[in-house]
C-alpha positions, 0 to 999 in steps of 0.5 A: 079395353076397361073403361075408365083408367086412363089417368095423363098428367100433362105440364110445361118441361119443369112443372114437377110432373114427372116427379108427381109421376113418379110419386103417383106410382109409389103411392099406388102400386096397381098403377102402371107407367105407360113409356113413350117413345122419342128420338132425342138422345138418352141422357146418361140416367136413362134406360131405354124401355124404362125412362123412354122407347128411344127410336131414330127419325126414321123409325119414329116416323115408320111408327107414325106410317104403321099407325102405331102411335096413340099420339105423337108431337114433333116438338122440335126438327126431327125431335119426336115425343109420343105414345105406343098404341100398345103402351096404353092398350096392354097395361090398361088391361091389367089395371090404370095407365099413367100417362107422362106427356106434352100437352098437344098430345094429352089433349089428343089422349082425351080426344080419343078416349073421352070420360075414360080418362082424366087429364090433369095440367100441372101448373108451375106456381110462375113462370120465374119458377119454371125458368129457375128449375128449368136452369138448375136441371143443367141438361139444357143448352142455352138454345134449347132452354129457350125453346122450352121457355118459348113453349109455355105460354102456349101449353098454359094456354091450353090448361082449361082444356085439361079437366083440372090443374094442379098447381106444383108450389109445394110438392107434397101437397100438389102430389096430394091433390093428384091422388085424390083427383086420381082416385076419385076419378077411378072411383067414379 
């Protein structure tokens, strides 16, 4: 696998990392997206193999046992998220790879790949704004929204463990800063 071509965007849920990831992929056509695996149910607008690899908890556990996952986490009971090793390794042979994963997973990728991976933490401008964004999605029930908000403090505490922090208080400048940091990393 070529060196210095793994880019990871991480953030608390609702901070805008997926929106930024889409903009990065538009601006950098050679960048490939690593599709994560999950056991959560697909949302109405999501497609298996495009947005996520949707697996049953049993399938996911079998993949863990087989060593097929580069990183994974059981975020909530029986709700796993992870990165298939093949997604990253196969795609990295063809150019830079972008991962959009949770904070714990991002730090695992950094631990494994070291300086060959760039981990950018996308931070919300405030916790109040983060709550507003999550509520505005309309995809969470009250309990799952509270679960996500309970995780935010832990995730925010890990921002300094990443290579850089991009505050997403205004999308266009946040995207430009992200692109600048990625281009510097890939060219170094």
